[in-house]
C-alpha positions as a printed Julia matrix, in Angstrom:
438×3 Matrix{Float64}:
  -0.03   0.04    0.05
   2.96   2.35    0.97
   4.44   1.63   -2.62
   1.18   2.62   -4.46
   0.88   5.76   -2.18
   3.82   6.95   -3.12
   3.77   5.98   -6.82
   0.35   7.73   -7.12
   2.06  10.81   -4.71
   5.05  11.18   -7.23
   2.59  10.73  -10.36
   0.52  13.49   -9.09
   3.22  15.84   -8.16
   4.88  15.32  -11.92
   1.59  15.42  -13.48
  -0.13  18.32  -11.55
   3.3   20.27  -10.86
   2.09  24.05  -12.39
  -0.97  23.42  -11.05
   0.38  23.16   -7.36
   2.87  26.06   -7.93
  -0.5   28.04   -9.03
  -2.34  26.99   -5.97
   0.52  28.18   -3.61
   0.91  31.64   -5.52
  -3.32  31.8    -5.09
  -3.69  30.54   -1.69
  -0.74  32.1     0.02
   0.13  35.2    -2.57
   3.7   34.0    -3.23
   5.89  30.61   -3.9
   7.71  30.95   -0.7
   8.52  27.95    1.51
   8.84  25.97   -1.19
  12.55  25.09   -1.1
  12.06  24.19    2.71
   9.07  21.79    1.44
  11.63  20.16   -0.73
  14.13  20.12    1.77
  16.38  23.16    0.86
  17.41  26.07    2.48
  17.35  24.22    5.88
  19.11  26.21    8.79
  21.92  24.07   10.98
  21.17  22.43   13.95
  20.81  24.28   17.18
  24.11  24.16   19.34
  25.22  25.04   23.09
  28.45  25.4    24.29
  29.48  24.84   20.98
  28.28  20.98   20.77
  25.34  20.1    18.85
  22.3   17.93   20.42
  18.96  16.45   19.53
  16.3   18.99   19.74
  12.41  17.95   20.87
  10.24  18.53   17.61
   6.5   20.18   17.69
   4.24  20.44   14.87
   1.28  22.32   14.52
  -0.49  22.96   11.34
  -1.17  26.45   11.36
  -1.45  29.72   13.74
  -3.94  28.03   15.99
  -2.01  24.51   16.34
   0.75  26.93   17.13
  -0.67  29.11   19.81
  -2.41  25.68   21.37
   1.23  24.48   21.57
   2.51  27.96   23.82
   1.86  26.62   27.17
   2.84  23.14   26.7
   6.28  23.96   25.11
   7.13  26.39   28.09
   5.94  23.57   30.53
   8.44  21.62   28.09
  11.49  24.05   28.36
  11.05  24.68   31.99
  11.06  21.04   32.92
  13.93  20.2    30.22
  16.01  23.86   30.05
  18.71  21.69   28.35
  16.79  20.43   25.24
  16.68  22.27   22.08
  13.22  23.15   20.0
  12.65  22.59   16.49
   9.19  23.23   15.42
   7.38  22.91   11.85
   4.16  24.24   10.59
   2.05  23.54    7.46
   1.31  27.55    6.42
   3.16  30.8     6.36
   1.07  32.16    9.13
   1.95  29.08   11.21
   5.78  29.84   10.76
   5.79  33.68   11.46
   3.64  32.87   14.59
   5.73  30.36   15.44
   8.88  32.34   14.87
   7.14  35.21   16.73
   6.56  32.94   20.07
   9.92  30.99   19.79
  12.7   33.22   18.79
  15.11  30.58   20.14
  13.47  27.71   18.24
  14.51  26.54   14.75
  11.46  26.75   12.61
  10.39  25.15    9.38
   7.76  24.54    7.05
   6.64  21.04    7.11
   8.47  18.89    3.99
   6.14  17.08    1.43
   5.45  13.59    2.27
   7.97  11.83    0.63
  10.5    8.99    2.12
  13.42  10.78    0.48
  12.75  14.23    2.06
  11.94  12.57    5.45
  15.82  11.05    5.2
  17.24  13.95    4.37
  15.37  15.93    7.24
  15.87  13.53   10.13
  19.71  13.24    9.03
  19.61  17.31    9.16
  17.67  18.05   12.09
  18.12  14.76   14.26
  15.01  15.2    16.53
  14.83  13.03   19.67
  11.0   12.98   19.91
   7.73  14.28   17.95
   4.72  15.88   19.66
   2.15  16.55   16.83
  -1.04  18.76   17.62
  -4.35  17.35   17.28
  -4.33  14.93   14.51
  -2.28  15.58   11.14
  -0.97  12.22   10.1
   1.42  11.91    6.93
   1.74   8.3     6.41
   5.62   8.38    5.58
   6.28  10.26    8.11
   4.73   8.01   10.51
   6.32   5.26    8.84
  10.0    6.84    8.88
   9.07   7.64   12.83
   8.31   4.23   13.26
  11.28   2.84   11.52
  13.63   4.87   13.59
  11.86   3.83   16.83
  11.37   7.67   17.28
   8.7    8.15   20.1
   5.72   9.85   18.68
   2.87  11.73   20.46
  -0.65  12.88   19.18
  -1.81  16.09   21.69
  -5.04  17.74   22.13
  -6.11  15.19   19.39
  -9.9   15.03   18.59
 -11.33  12.75   15.74
 -14.64  14.32   13.91
 -17.49  12.17   12.72
 -16.33  13.11    9.29
 -12.66  12.29    9.81
 -13.43   9.11   11.68
 -15.65   7.95    8.57
 -13.05   8.41    5.8
 -10.27   6.96    8.04
 -12.38   3.92    8.57
 -12.98   3.54    5.22
  -9.4    3.24    3.95
  -8.71   1.28    7.4
  -6.9   -0.85    5.12
  -4.2    1.74    4.56
  -4.63   3.85    7.74
  -4.32   1.35   10.34
  -0.59   1.06   11.0
  -0.78   5.25   11.38
  -2.62   4.86   14.09
  -1.02   2.31   15.88
   2.24   4.3    15.69
   2.09   6.82   18.49
   3.55   6.2    21.7
   0.66   7.99   23.14
  -2.33   9.99   21.93
  -3.73  12.59   24.47
  -7.09  13.22   23.65
  -9.83  16.11   24.12
 -12.65  13.75   24.83
 -13.74  10.5    25.57
 -15.42  10.19   22.01
 -12.42  10.85   20.38
 -10.19   7.88   22.31
 -12.87   5.66   21.58
 -12.31   6.4    17.8
  -8.62   6.44   18.0
  -8.58   2.95   19.67
 -11.49   1.6    16.59
  -8.92   2.86   13.8
  -6.05   1.38   15.78
  -4.57   2.73   18.2
  -3.92   0.28   21.24
  -6.28   1.51   24.19
  -3.51   1.43   26.61
  -1.84   4.38   24.7
  -5.05   6.76   24.96
  -5.19   8.91   27.63
  -7.65  12.28   28.13
  -6.65  15.49   28.99
  -9.26  17.97   28.23
  -8.7   20.79   25.66
  -5.33  22.47   26.07
  -6.54  25.5    24.71
  -8.33  26.36   27.57
  -4.95  26.6    29.2
  -3.88  29.48   26.57
  -3.03  32.7    28.87
  -2.97  36.5    28.2
   0.54  37.51   26.94
   2.32  39.24   29.66
   4.71  41.07   27.4
   5.07  44.37   28.9
   6.36  45.77   25.22
   3.49  44.26   23.16
   1.19  45.73   25.57
   2.57  49.25   25.45
   2.66  48.79   21.82
  -1.38  48.86   21.33
  -2.3   50.68   24.77
  -2.8   54.09   22.7
  -4.69  52.82   19.56
  -8.38  53.82   21.5
  -9.48  56.11   23.98
 -11.23  54.15   26.68
 -14.41  55.63   26.24
 -14.02  54.07   22.36
 -16.41  51.23   21.98
 -14.37  48.68   20.07
 -15.73  45.33   18.46
 -13.86  43.0    17.28
 -14.76  40.33   14.36
 -11.88  38.19   14.26
 -10.8   35.53   11.58
 -13.39  36.22    9.02
 -14.16  34.26    5.84
 -15.89  35.22    2.69
 -19.38  36.2     2.57
 -19.15  37.18    6.81
 -17.42  40.5     6.3
 -20.65  41.41    4.22
 -22.99  40.14    6.7
 -21.44  41.85    9.77
 -20.84  44.97    8.06
 -24.7   44.91    6.99
 -25.59  44.18   10.63
 -23.33  46.94   11.74
 -24.78  49.64    9.44
 -28.32  48.55    9.69
 -28.36  48.64   13.56
 -26.0   51.98   13.1
 -29.12  53.77   11.49
 -31.45  52.96   14.78
 -28.95  53.91   17.15
 -26.31  56.51   15.51
 -25.52  58.12   18.72
 -24.14  54.93   20.08
 -22.43  53.41   16.85
 -20.86  56.89   15.65
 -17.88  56.3    17.84
 -17.62  52.9    17.77
 -14.98  51.53   15.67
 -15.3   47.79   14.07
 -12.26  45.92   13.48
 -12.81  43.67   10.61
  -9.92  40.59   10.89
  -9.62  38.28    7.82
  -8.28  35.42    8.49
  -6.12  34.72    5.27
  -3.43  37.38    4.53
  -4.27  36.67    0.78
  -7.95  38.21    1.13
  -6.78  41.24    2.99
  -6.73  43.24   -0.42
  -9.83  41.52   -0.87
 -11.48  42.93    1.49
 -10.59  46.45    1.27
 -11.72  46.43   -2.17
 -14.78  45.77   -0.56
 -15.07  48.22    1.55
 -14.04  50.71   -0.87
 -16.77  49.77   -2.83
 -19.23  49.97   -0.29
 -18.09  53.67    0.82
 -17.02  52.68    3.92
 -14.99  54.98    6.12
 -11.98  52.68    6.93
  -8.15  52.37    7.22
  -5.77  49.53    6.73
  -4.0   48.94   10.06
  -1.03  48.16    8.4
  -0.55  51.91    6.94
  -0.61  52.89   10.7
   1.7   50.4    12.43
   5.13  51.83   12.12
   8.77  50.65   13.71
   8.15  53.28   16.77
   7.62  52.21   19.99
   3.93  52.53   20.03
   1.12  51.81   17.14
  -1.1   54.44   16.72
  -4.48  56.11   14.63
  -4.64  59.32   13.31
  -8.14  59.17   13.78
 -10.41  56.72   14.86
 -12.22  55.47   11.42
 -15.58  53.61   11.5
 -13.8   50.2    10.18
 -10.36  49.24   10.89
  -8.98  46.32    8.53
  -6.62  44.4    10.39
  -3.9   43.54    7.48
  -1.36  42.38    9.83
  -0.42  39.29   11.08
   0.28  38.36   15.04
  -1.87  41.32   16.18
  -5.29  40.15   16.49
  -4.73  38.53   20.11
  -3.91  42.27   21.02
  -7.32  43.84   19.52
  -9.0   41.32   21.5
  -7.44  42.71   24.69
  -8.76  46.36   23.44
 -12.59  44.62   22.56
 -15.63  45.65   24.61
 -16.78  42.24   23.22
 -15.59  40.03   20.2
 -17.47  38.36   16.77
 -15.71  34.81   15.91
 -15.0   34.09   12.4
 -15.52  31.43   10.54
 -19.1   30.84   12.69
 -21.45  32.69   10.77
 -21.22  30.83    7.11
 -21.36  26.91    6.74
 -17.99  24.83    5.54
 -15.57  26.53    8.05
 -16.5   25.09   11.47
 -15.34  27.97   13.11
 -12.33  29.65   15.09
 -11.03  29.4    18.44
 -13.37  31.5    20.76
 -10.88  30.9    23.95
  -8.63  33.87   22.36
 -11.07  36.04   23.08
 -12.83  34.62   26.15
  -9.43  34.76   28.25
  -9.28  38.61   28.19
 -13.03  38.4    29.59
 -14.59  39.11   26.56
 -18.21  37.62   25.51
 -18.12  35.78   22.35
 -20.86  36.33   19.3
 -21.01  33.58   17.47
 -23.12  31.98   14.5
 -24.18  28.17   14.28
 -21.41  26.72   12.62
 -18.74  25.56   15.41
 -18.06  22.36   14.69
 -14.06  22.62   14.81
 -14.73  23.83   18.51
 -17.66  22.58   19.78
 -16.66  22.27   23.24
 -15.61  25.43   23.4
 -18.64  27.0    22.06
 -20.83  24.68   23.97
 -19.3   25.35   27.78
 -19.48  28.88   26.71
 -22.95  28.92   25.29
 -23.83  27.17   28.73
 -21.83  28.29   31.65
 -21.52  32.05   30.6
 -19.63  34.49   27.69
 -21.12  32.78   24.64
 -23.69  34.64   22.34
 -25.18  32.59   19.76
 -26.66  34.36   16.77
 -28.67  32.66   13.75
 -28.28  35.43   11.1
 -27.76  38.5     9.98
 -30.71  39.98   11.96
 -30.03  38.74   14.93
 -26.63  39.58   14.76
 -27.53  43.49   14.34
 -30.09  43.27   16.95
 -27.2   41.79   19.69
 -24.78  44.49   18.39
 -27.51  47.3    19.48
 -27.67  45.46   22.76
 -24.12  45.14   23.82
 -23.2   48.82   22.85
 -26.29  50.03   24.54
 -25.66  48.0    27.65
 -22.02  47.72   28.59
 -22.84  46.42   31.92
 -24.52  43.49   30.13
 -21.52  42.58   27.79
 -19.04  43.32   30.71
 -20.78  40.58   32.64
 -20.94  38.47   29.67
 -17.15  38.91   29.46
 -16.47  37.91   33.29
 -18.45  34.5    32.83
 -16.46  34.2    29.64
 -13.2   34.0    31.73
 -14.4   32.28   34.66
 -15.72  29.42   31.93
 -12.04  29.12   30.76
 -10.59  29.26   34.08
 -12.91  26.43   35.15
 -11.85  23.76   32.39
  -8.1   24.4    32.61
  -5.29  21.62   33.45
  -5.02  19.9    30.41
  -1.67  21.2    29.69
  -0.48  19.57   33.47
  -1.99  16.4    32.3
  -0.27  16.54   29.16
   2.61  16.7    30.16
   2.54  14.1    32.71
   1.47  11.71   29.88
   4.41  12.68   27.85
   7.06  12.71   30.39
   5.7    9.04   31.31
   5.36   7.85   27.82
   9.38   9.41   26.76
  10.67   8.32   29.43
  14.53   6.87   28.79
  14.08   8.28   25.3
  15.52  12.13   26.0
């Protein structure tokens, strides 16, 4: 089966190489990172006191997974300060986030899943173990890890019903992948049962809860100072984070319709629109221009000075920079979570705003963070809307009643705090599973 897989993969790469290049340019805006995916241009291994040493390898697909790994990696570094740190990501934005959060680490893009590239990768970086965030399984990578006898862990792992059905259909091929990990640390009991059915030995499956609840507000004073003077205290700031096509229009329609009814409340307010993908920044800017919106691109105001500043507060601020959304959640009165208002996305992490004691408005499409949104809706801090009209009514209510939205924000923070502890449990499981391999 691996022969068939690799033959098919090579044929597809040869036949569709121009299509792949076109897709990369269209999806990420450039061919940046192609050399890393092909095993070229990798930085040298880290060293301390002039001697080489083996690094702990963490992998997170994109921005959300990298941010989720932050408390776990810090816990690992505290426990093993002598260890090196290697991080891989699938996306450029994930790589940029990893480099910002972990300047001490070696950060590269994950190579294509070809045996020859994994041989080169392991010879170059010589990792001591591999820790993968959630459930990103590549057949050749897992086969190579198994043959090398390298300890492998999946952390914060989950399997949706859809993924489970797909893996089960190809079980004759996927079974070795699920049998490979030394330990699978799952978010919930149902995911654990699904891993076991797909081939993971039950004794290797442990339950930790969701590590994303362990996300902590940044305590970087320099970063906080950079943004503290953007808005005066009396300016209501509403952040729509990680939006997708169709959501900007829905949010802006609801905002403008509510503003017509309560102009005295909305006139001083600022709506911050933060598209999820950087390649859409220009598209959303064109959309706002076509609507005649008074907007400003944050990239035009964010300089290299000691603090970011806005010459004038616009009606809409287009957040077209990377790594800044988390800081705008800190400044917001409340947040709208993107990917939840239109089908097909599944939502993005609401805890990034809730950790700052901000109420989170969201739509019904939340399958990717079902437990996070579910806890917030049930225990406080989550505000569900079914469509544009309900969104407009809720925006009006939240801006008219600051005490109401502040109370919901406090409930959100309490909900996050109530479900913390997954990182410490995960760390204990990893130490037990990797004992003797470091």
